C-alpha positions in Angstrom: 4.3 -38.5 12.8 3.1 -42.1 12.5 1.1 -43.1 9.3 1.3 -39.5 8.0 3.6 -37.5 5.9 4.6 -33.9 6.4 5.6 -31.5 3.6 6.8 -28.0 3.5 4.6 -26.1 1.1 4.0 -22.7 -0.6 6.1 -19.6 -0.3 8.9 -21.2 1.7 9.6 -23.7 -1.1 9.2 -21.0 -3.8 11.5 -18.5 -2.0 14.2 -21.1 -1.3 14.4 -22.0 -5.0 14.6 -18.3 -5.8 17.5 -18.0 -3.4 15.6 -15.7 -1.1 15.4 -15.8 2.7 12.5 -18.1 3.3 9.0 -16.9 4.1 7.2 -18.1 7.1 7.1 -21.9 6.8 3.8 -23.6 6.3 3.3 -27.4 6.4 0.7 -29.8 5.0 0.1 -33.1 6.7 -1.1 -36.0 4.5 -2.8 -39.0 6.1 -3.6 -37.6 9.5 -6.8 -36.8 11.4 -7.6 -34.0 13.8 -7.7 -36.5 16.6 -4.2 -37.8 15.8 -2.8 -34.3 15.6 -4.3 -33.3 19.0 -3.0 -36.6 20.5 0.6 -35.5 19.5 0.3 -32.1 21.2 -0.7 -30.0 18.2 -3.0 -27.1 19.1 -6.0 -26.5 16.8 -6.5 -23.0 15.5 -8.4 -23.4 12.3 -12.1 -22.5 12.1 -13.0 -23.4 8.6 -10.6 -26.3 8.2 -8.1 -28.1 10.6 -5.0 -26.0 11.1 -2.7 -26.8 14.0 0.2 -25.1 15.7 3.3 -27.2 16.4 3.7 -27.6 20.1 7.3 -26.3 20.0 7.9 -24.2 16.9 4.3 -22.8 16.7 4.4 -23.1 12.9 1.2 -23.9 11.2 0.4 -27.5 10.1 -2.7 -27.9 8.0 -4.4 -31.2 7.1 -4.4 -31.9 3.3 -7.7 -30.7 1.9 -9.8 -30.0 -1.2 -12.2 -27.2 -1.9 -15.4 -27.0 -3.8 -17.1 -23.8 -5.0 -20.6 -23.5 -3.7 -21.5 -19.8 -3.9 -20.5 -16.3 -4.9 -17.3 -14.6 -3.8 -14.3 -16.0 -2.0 -16.5 -17.2 0.9 -18.5 -19.6 -1.3 -16.4 -22.7 -0.7 -16.9 -26.0 1.1 -13.8 -27.7 2.4 -13.2 -31.5 2.4 -10.4 -33.0 4.5 -9.6 -36.6 5.3 -6.6 -38.9 5.5 -7.4 -39.9 1.9 -6.7 -36.5 0.4 -3.4 -36.7 -1.5 -0.7 -34.1 -1.6 -1.3 -33.5 -5.3 -5.0 -32.9 -4.6 -4.1 -30.4 -1.9 -1.6 -28.6 -4.2 -4.2 -28.5 -7.0 -6.4 -26.0 -5.0 -3.6 -23.4 -4.8 -3.4 -20.3 -6.9 -0.1 -20.3 -8.9 2.1 -23.1 -10.0 5.1 -21.4 -8.2 3.1 -21.7 -5.0 2.0 -25.3 -5.6 5.3 -27.0 -4.9 6.2 -29.0 -1.8 9.3 -30.3 -0.2 9.5 -33.7 1.6 11.4 -34.3 4.9 14.2 -35.7 2.7 14.5 -32.5 0.7 12.8 -33.8 -2.4 10.8 -31.2 -4.4 7.3 -32.4 -5.4 6.2 -30.3 -8.3 3.1 -31.9 -10.1 2.1 -28.7 -11.9 5.3 -27.3 -13.4 6.0 -24.6 -10.8 9.8 -25.1 -10.9 9.9 -24.4 -14.7 7.6 -21.4 -14.3 9.9 -20.2 -11.5 12.8 -20.4 -13.9 10.9 -18.7 -16.7 9.6 -16.0 -14.3 6.0 -16.8 -15.2 2.9 -16.3 -13.0 0.5 -19.1 -14.1 -2.7 -20.4 -12.5 -2.7 -24.1 -11.4 -6.1 -25.1 -12.7 -9.4 -23.6 -14.0 -10.6 -23.6 -10.4 -8.5 -20.4 -10.1 -11.5 -18.5 -11.5 -13.7 -19.6 -8.6 -12.0 -17.2 -6.1 -12.0 -13.5 -7.1 -9.6 -12.7 -4.3 -6.9 -14.4 -6.4 -6.9 -11.5 -8.8 -5.5 -9.4 -6.0 -3.2 -12.1 -4.7 -1.5 -12.6 -8.1 -1.0 -8.8 -8.3 0.5 -8.8 -4.9 2.9 -11.7 -5.8 3.9 -9.6 -8.9 4.8 -6.7 -6.6 6.6 -8.9 -4.0 8.6 -10.6 -6.7 9.2 -7.5 -8.8 12.9 -7.7 -8.6 12.7 -11.0 -10.5 10.5 -9.4 -13.2 7.8 -12.0 -13.3 5.1 -11.7 -15.9 1.6 -13.2 -16.4 1.1 -16.3 -18.5 -1.1 -15.4 -21.5 -3.9 -17.8 -20.4 -3.7 -16.5 -16.8 -4.1 -12.9 -18.0 -7.1 -13.8 -20.1 -8.7 -15.6 -17.2 -8.1 -12.7 -14.8 -9.6 -10.3 -17.3 -12.7 -12.5 -17.5 -12.9 -12.6 -13.7 -12.6 -8.8 -13.5 -15.3 -8.3 -16.1 -17.7 -10.8 -14.5 -18.6 -8.7 -11.5 -17.2 -11.3 -9.1 -14.9 -8.7 -7.6 -17.9 -7.0 -6.2 -18.4 -10.0 -3.9 -15.1 -9.3 -2.1 -15.5 -7.8 1.4 -13.8 -4.4 1.9 -11.7 -5.8 4.7 -10.3 -8.6 2.5 -9.5 -6.2 -0.3 -7.7 -3.9 2.0 -5.6 -6.7 3.5 -4.2 -7.5 0.1 -3.6 -3.8 -0.6 -1.8 -3.3 2.7 0.4 -6.3 2.1 1.1 -5.1 -1.5 2.1 -1.6 -0.2 4.7 -3.2 2.1 6.4 -5.1 -0.8 9.5 -4.0 -2.7 7.5 -2.5 -5.6 3.9 -1.6 -4.7 3.3 0.1 -8.0 3.4 -3.3 -9.8 0.4 -4.3 -7.8 -1.7 -1.5 -9.2 -0.2 -1.8 -12.7 -1.2 -5.5 -12.9 -4.7 -4.8 -11.6 -4.9 -2.3 -14.4 -3.6 -4.8 -17.0 -6.4 -7.2 -16.2 -9.2 -4.7 -15.9 -9.5 -4.8 -12.1 -8.3 -1.3 -11.3 -11.4 0.5 -12.3 -13.9 -1.7 -10.4 -11.8 -1.7 -7.3 -10.2 1.8 -7.4 -12.1 4.0 -9.9 -10.5 7.1 -8.3 -7.1 5.8 -9.5 -8.3 4.7 -12.9 -9.7 8.2 -13.4 -6.1 9.6 -13.4 -5.3 7.7 -16.6 -4.9 10.1 -19.5 -5.4 13.2 -17.4 -2.8 15.7 -18.7 -0.6 18.1 -16.6 1.6 21.1 -17.5 4.6 19.5 -19.3 7.0 22.0 -17.9 6.5 20.6 -14.4 5.4 17.1 -15.3 7.4 15.8 -18.3 6.6 12.3 -17.3 3.0 12.5 -18.7 -0.4 12.0 -17.2 -1.4 11.9 -13.5 -1.5 8.1 -13.4 2.2 8.0 -14.4 3.1 10.7 -11.9 1.2 8.9 -9.1 3.1 5.7 -9.7 6.4 7.5 -9.7 5.5 9.3 -6.5 4.7 5.9 -4.9 8.1 4.7 -6.0 9.8 7.6 -4.4 7.8 7.3 -1.2 8.9 3.7 -0.9 12.5 4.8 -1.1 11.9 7.3 1.7 9.7 5.3 4.1 8.5 1.8 5.0 5.4 3.3 6.7 2.1 2.2 5.3 0.6 5.6 5.9 3.3 7.4 3.8 2.9 5.0 0.9 -0.9 5.1 0.9 -0.9 8.9 1.1 1.5 9.0 -1.8 -0.9 7.0 -3.9 -3.9 9.2 -2.8 -2.4 12.7 -3.0 -3.5 13.7 -6.5 -6.9 12.1 -6.7 -8.4 15.5 -7.1 -6.9 15.9 -10.5 -9.1 13.1 -11.7 -12.2 15.3 -11.3 -10.9 18.4 -13.0 -13.1 19.1 -16.0 -11.2 18.2 -19.2 -11.7 21.7 -20.6 -9.4 23.0 -17.8 -6.6 20.6 -18.5 -3.6 20.7 -18.1 -4.2 23.0 -15.1 -5.6 21.6 -11.9 -6.3 24.6 -9.7 -7.8 23.6 -6.4 -7.1 19.9 -6.9 -5.9 19.5 -3.4 -9.2 20.3 -1.8 -11.1 18.5 -4.5 -9.3 15.3 -3.6 -10.1 15.4 0.1 -13.7 14.0 -0.2 -12.4 11.3 -2.6 -9.8 10.1 -0.2 -12.3 10.1 2.6 -14.9 8.2 0.6 -12.3 5.6 -0.4 -11.3 5.2 3.2 -14.9 4.6 4.2 -15.5 2.2 1.4 -12.6 0.0 2.5 -13.1 0.6 6.2 -9.6 2.0 6.8 -8.6 3.3 10.2 -9.5 6.9 11.0 -5.8 7.6 11.5 -4.8 6.3 8.1 -7.5 8.2 6.3 -6.8 11.4 8.3 -3.2 11.4 7.3 -4.0 10.7 3.6 -6.5 13.6 3.6 -3.9 15.8 5.3 -1.4 15.1 2.6 -4.0 15.5 -0.1 -5.3 18.8 1.2 -1.9 20.4 2.1 0.8 19.1 -0.2 0.4 22.2 -2.4 1.0 24.6 0.5 4.0 22.6 1.7 5.5 22.9 -1.8 4.9 26.6 -1.7 6.6 27.2 1.6 9.7 28.3 -0.3 9.8 30.1 -3.7 12.1 29.3 -6.6 14.9 31.2 -4.9 14.6 29.3 -1.7 12.9 32.2 0.2 9.8 31.8 2.4 6.7 32.5 0.3 3.7 32.0 2.5 2.1 34.4 4.9 2.6 33.6 8.6 -1.1 32.9 8.9 -1.0 30.2 6.3 2.2 28.7 7.7 0.5 28.4 11.1 -2.6 26.9 9.6 -0.6 24.2 7.9 1.4 23.4 11.1 -1.8 23.2 13.1 -3.4 20.9 10.5 -0.4 18.5 10.9 -0.6 18.7 14.7 2.9 20.1 14.6 2.4 22.5 17.6 2.6 19.5 19.9 4.6 16.9 18.0 6.6 16.7 14.8 6.2 13.1 13.7 3.1 13.7 11.5 4.8 16.7 9.9 7.9 14.7 9.1 5.7 12.0 7.4 3.9 14.8 5.5 7.2 16.1 4.3 8.3 12.7 3.1 5.3 12.4 0.9 5.8 15.9 -0.4 9.4 15.2 -1.2 8.3 12.0 -3.0 5.8 14.2 -4.9 8.5 16.6 -6.0 10.8 13.7 -7.1 8.1 11.7 -8.8 8.7 13.4 -12.1 10.9 12.6 -15.0 14.2 14.4 -14.6 13.5 15.4 -11.0 14.1 12.0 -9.3 17.2 13.2 -7.4 16.3 16.8 -6.8 16.8 18.3 -3.4 13.8 19.3 -1.4 14.7 22.3 0.8 11.1 22.6 2.0 11.8 19.9 4.5 14.4 21.9 6.3 12.3 25.0 6.1 9.1 23.4 7.6 11.0 21.6 10.3 12.8 24.9 11.2 9.7 26.9 11.3 7.9 24.2 13.4 10.7 24.4 16.0 10.3 28.2 16.1 6.5 28.0 16.6 6.7 25.2 19.2 9.1 27.3 21.2 6.5 30.0 21.7 5.4 29.6 25.3 2.0 30.8 26.6 3.4 31.4 30.0 4.5 35.0 29.5 1.0 35.8 28.2 -0.6 34.1 31.2 1.8 36.1 33.5 0.4 39.3 31.8 -3.1 38.3 32.7 -4.4 36.8 29.5 -6.9 33.9 29.9 -9.6 32.1 28.0 -10.3 33.2 24.4 -8.1 36.2 24.9 -5.2 34.0 25.7 -5.8 31.9 22.6 -5.9 34.9 20.4 -2.8 36.4 21.9 -0.9 33.1 21.6 -1.9 32.9 17.9 -0.6 36.4 17.3 2.7 35.6 19.1 3.2 32.5 16.9 2.5 34.5 13.8 5.0 37.1 14.9 7.6 34.5 15.5 7.1 33.1 12.0 7.3 36.6 10.6 10.6 37.3 12.4 11.9 33.9 11.3 11.1 34.6 7.7 13.1 37.8 7.8 16.3 35.9 8.6 15.8 32.6 6.9 18.1 31.7 4.0 17.6 28.5 2.2 19.1 26.8 -0.9 17.5 27.7 -4.2 15.5 24.9 -5.8 13.2 24.7 -8.8 9.7 25.2 -7.7 7.0 22.5 -7.6 3.9 23.6 -9.4 0.4 22.4 -10.0 
C-alpha cells in the first residue's frame, strides 16, 4: 500500500509470542485515508470508525486512531483518525500491554509499552491511565485471564487497584446488558471460565454485576456431602467439571446457575438447603431477563436449577430406582424427553458435573445418567396407537397414555439393576 504502513496487531501478535495458534488476525494501517483504502478495493464495514475488509482475505484493516472520553460508560468516546496518527498513538488506546504490540511486514515486533516483558512475566497490566475510562475493560481483562489461564497470568498490582476503583465507582452500571453478556459468553467458551468470575470477585465487580453469585460466598453446606466448603466454591468446581463434559454454552451457564437458590436460604437453616432448587428458579429467570438472554438459554438453566435434585434422586445409594413413576414422568416431561433426548442428555451432563464438583468426588461415576436415558427410552416407546384402537380420544386418551407411561416406568423399575454409587444430597 503506497505511502502507508500495515501492521499486524493485538491478539495475533500476543498469541504467536506465546507459542499459541494465532487468533484471528487484525491489522492497523498507518498513513492512509478512507479514500485511499476504497481505491485499492478494501470494503468499508466500520460505523464508528473506518474499518475495512481486505478484498481477498476478508481480514479486518483499521485505520490508526485515537479515542477521547466524552461521556459515561463505554459508549462515551469520540474517535479521531487521520494519516497523522502514529502506530504508538494507536497502540496507546488499547487495554493491556500484552495486547498493545504490533508486528511489521518484515517481522519486527513494535512494543512501546513493555508488552513483551509482561508476556514473559505473565502479567496483565493496563497500558495507560485511559484504561479507567472504559468500564467494559474490567470484564475484558477478566476474560483474558480466563482465556490465558493455562499460562497462569496475574494482575499487576496497580492494575488491580485501578480495576477495584472502577468497580466501586458505579461505572459498571453504565454497561448495556447485551455488552456484558457478550463478554460472559466469550468467557464461558474459554479454557477456564471460573477464572473470569474469580477475577471479577477479586476486583469487586462480581457483586454489582452478578449479586446472585456473590450471595453464594460464605454459605455453608453439609460437610459430609460438600467437603469443599461453601456454595461459591462448589459452584466454581461444578463449572470446571461441566467444561470437561461439554463445550456447550447452555451447559456451562446452567452449571453456574444451578445452586443460586442456596444463596437465599435463611442463615439459621444452614447448612441445609431444603427446597433450594425451586427457590433458585426465579433468580435464574430474573438474571436472564436482566441480561436479555435468549429464552432457550434461560429455559434450560431454569430446568437444571429446578430439577437437578430429582435427577440425583433417581437412584438411591444402592443404585436402585428411588422415585415414584409419577415423579419420573414429570421430570422427563419437563425436559421434553418424550419427544427428543438432547435436552435430557444436557441436563444429565450438568447433574454429573454437580455430583463431581466436590472435593474427593471429582472422578466419581454417575450411574443416574444410564438410568435416566434407559427410562426415557422405555417411556418414549409407549405408543398411543393401541389406546386409539381401543376407542380412546381427547382428554381420555391423554389420561390413558399417562397411565400407560407410568405403568411402563413401574415395570422398568422392577427389573432395573444399576451400579451402587454414593448418593448426592442437598
